[in-house]
N, C-alpha and C positions, 0 to 999 in steps of 0.2 A: 505495499499499499504506501502509495504516496504523496503526503501532503503537501498543498499548491502553499508554498510561503509558509511554513507549517508555524516559525517559531512568528515571524511575521505579522499573525493574520489572529493570534491570543485575544480573545476579549475580553479587555483587562475587570469588566464585573462581572463577567460570568468566571474570571480566574478567581477574583478574591470571593465571590460564593462559592465556589469547590475547597477555599483555603477556608473558610468560615465552618464552613462542614464538617472539618477532619478535628480529633482530638487533640491536636498540637496545644501548646503555650497558648495563649491569647498573644501574647505579646509579636507572635510571629505574623499575626493576620494585621496587629495595626502596625510594624513595619512594613509590610507589603504594599499595605494602603498607602501608606503616608512617599513610598517609592513610586507608586503607579496613578496617583492623584491628581486632579490639576496639572495634569504634563502637556507641554507645547514644544513644537518644535520651528524651524525654520528651513528655508534650500539656500545656502549661500553658493554665489559661484562669480567667481572674476572681482571678488571682492562685496559683492552687489548681496542684498538679501529680499527674500521675498518678505511677502506676512505673517504674521506669525498665525499656527492655524493647532486645534487641539490633537490630540494624542489620544485614542483609544482604544488600540489596539497595538499588540505585541510586546514580546518580551524585551529586555536590553541587551545588547547583540554583544557577545561575548562575557556576558556575567554567567558569573557561576552557579548561581540558581536559578539561570533559565530554563534548564533540561532538565529540573525538579520540578516546578512551575510547568512545564508542559507535561510533563506525566502527570501532577497531579489533575490539573488541565481537562484528561480524556482518562482516568481514572474510569470514571463509569463507566464509558465505552468497556473498556477492559472486563470490569465486572458485569458489564449485560450479557456480551460474547460470551463469558463462560456460564454464566446461569441461563446459558441459551440451551444449552445441548447439544449443539448443532457442531461442535468442534472436536477438536480431534484428546483425545483421551487416553493417557499410560498409565494404566489401573489405576489408582483412587488420583490422580494426577490428572488439572487441568493444564493443559497445554497446546492449546490453540490458535491464542496470540500471544505468544514473544514477541515484547515490544520493549527495545533499547531506545531510548530518547524520541527522536519522532520516526524511529526506524519499527515500523509494523507489521509481523508475518499474521498470516492466518491460515491457519491448517484444518484441513477438512478430511474424513474417507471419501464422501460424495459431493456430489455434481449440487445438489437440494441443499447438503446443510454447508456449505462455503456461500451458495447463494443467498442464503438463511445472514448467514455473517454479515456479506456485503451490503445487505439491506439496513441490519442495525448500524452498522458505520453507515450510510447515509444519509439515516433517518438524526445519530445523535449531530454529523457534522451541521444540518441544518437548526438542528436545537442551539448548538450554540454555536454558529454564526463562523465556521471554518471550512475551508473545501479541499477534495482532492482535487489529484489533478490523475484523469482516468484513463491519458495518452500514455502517462506512464506506468501504471499499475499492471503488473503482469501474471501472468494463471501460469504454472509447472504444474502438469502431472508427472506424478513421477513413477519411472519402469512402467512406463505406456512402450510397446514395442510397433504400434499400429499407427499411423496420420489423424488417430481422432476419432471420436463420435460426431459425424455430420451435423446433427443436431443439438449437440451440446456447445450452451451459450453460459457466460458469464456476467450479471448487470449489477453497475454501479448507480439504483437513480434511473436514469434514460441511457447512460451509455452502456455500449456492452467492453467490457474489458478482454483484451485479446491475450492468447497463448502464447508461450515463450518456451527453448527449449533448456535455458537457463535463466539463472537472476545473479546480483550480487547484491549481499546482504551485510551491511556492517564491513565493506572491504572486500568480505569474503565473496567469489564466484565459484555458485554450484550449478552443473547439468541436469538436466532430470533421471539421468542413472547415476547421481553421487560417484561418478568418475574423479579421479584425482589427476588424472593426465592433465587437463585442462587448466586446473592449479599449479599444477609442477610446473608447466612449460612457462606462466605468468610467473613464478618464483624463477624460474633461469634468467628468464628477461630482465627482473629487477635486481638479480645477484651483479650481473653485468652492467645494466647501464647504470646503479648509485654507485658502484666501486670506480667505474668510469668518469662517473661525473665527478667523484671526489676527485680523484686523477689531474681532469682537465681542472679543477679548481685553486690545483697547488697542491694536493696531498701527495705528489708522486712518490716513485724511487729512487730517485735523484736528489729529492729532499729531506728525504724523512727516514729514519730508522726502522726497519723490519720491523724489530721488537714495537714501535711505537704507531706503525702501518696494522700493525692485525688485530693491537688493540681496538683502534676505531672500525675494522673492520667487523670484531667482532661486538662492540655496541653499537653499530647504527647500521652496515649492511644486512651483517644476515638476522637481527631481527625484524628486517623493514621484510624480507625474501623469505622468511619462512611463518609470516603473520596467519594465523590459521592452518596451519600444518598440524593442528591436534587431529581438526578432521580430515584426513588424508587417509584413510582408513581401508581404502582401495587402491593405493599406491603398488606399482608393481614394479621389476627388477631393471624395468626400461626406463622406467622413472625417475628411479633412484641413480642410474649412468648418469642422463640426463644431467640433474642437481650435483653430482658429483665432478662431473665434467666441468662446469659452469666453476664449484669450487675450486677446482685447480686449477684450471687458468687466471682467476683472480691472485691467488697464493703466489703461482709462480712470476707471476707481475709485479708483484710487491718486491718479490728476493730480486729480481731478475734473472731470471733461471729459464734457461732453456727449454722449449715445448717439452723435449722428449725425458725431462728429468722423473725420476721416479718417484714415486708416489710416499712410499715410506721416508724418503730424502725431505720433500717437496712439505709433510705435515709436521716431520720430526724437527727439522729447522728451526722454526719457527712455534713449536709448541703448540701446532695445532690439531685437532680434531675432524674426520668426516662429519657430513651433515648429517647420516643417519643416525651419528652419537647424538648430536643435536637433538634433530626428530626424537627419537629416543627418550632422552632425558624431558623433552618438552612435556611428551606425553605420560 
């Protein structure tokens, strides 16, 4: 589900009403009411200012409380979806709407169940004055080897939600068969690309000691490349070889070693380990 300008469209009165409903310390409500009441703004362009206008929606850009306030704003939606019984249930745990900030997923076993949850989302958004972006929302049907049912439709209000073969959630790309190949290819590109970007910015083998380079590599490059690797449950030996090939390329480059240098020497010379070890440790 893709919210249209999610943080910018939070209705202030609705947000304060939601905050008032919670059992938190009343001073929270007073503090946020002071922050979001009687707000005004203007546009500055080439040292000229527009007329001042009232600001009645939107959370503060970059504010630490903004993600929390947005979750509070849509908490009623999550509760309604869970109570509907239309979503996915794992034993006695309701996992039908995993949500982080403005990134929400809807999970159901059936077309009817998913459409019921989409209808709940549509009604809630109209009631609390925010919108979804139907063109950026998508449905992924997992483990389906056919081209799909011809009469199957997913509706969000008056809009039809298209089906897709993959999706990106929280920066992690998953396809309909949960194959790791796509994610591994992306990790290989990030591994080489991030490392070479650092080299081009001045962190080249000619300017840094290899012991410093490997520290930068371990703290910046590897975490970015292996983000989400905990979900690579279907990784094949071929996928692992791709990763290790990119890993060795970076290690040899930072040490100024020839391409045919043995792997054992490449790793041991700067106290590095194979990426397989790093992934196993993360899991």
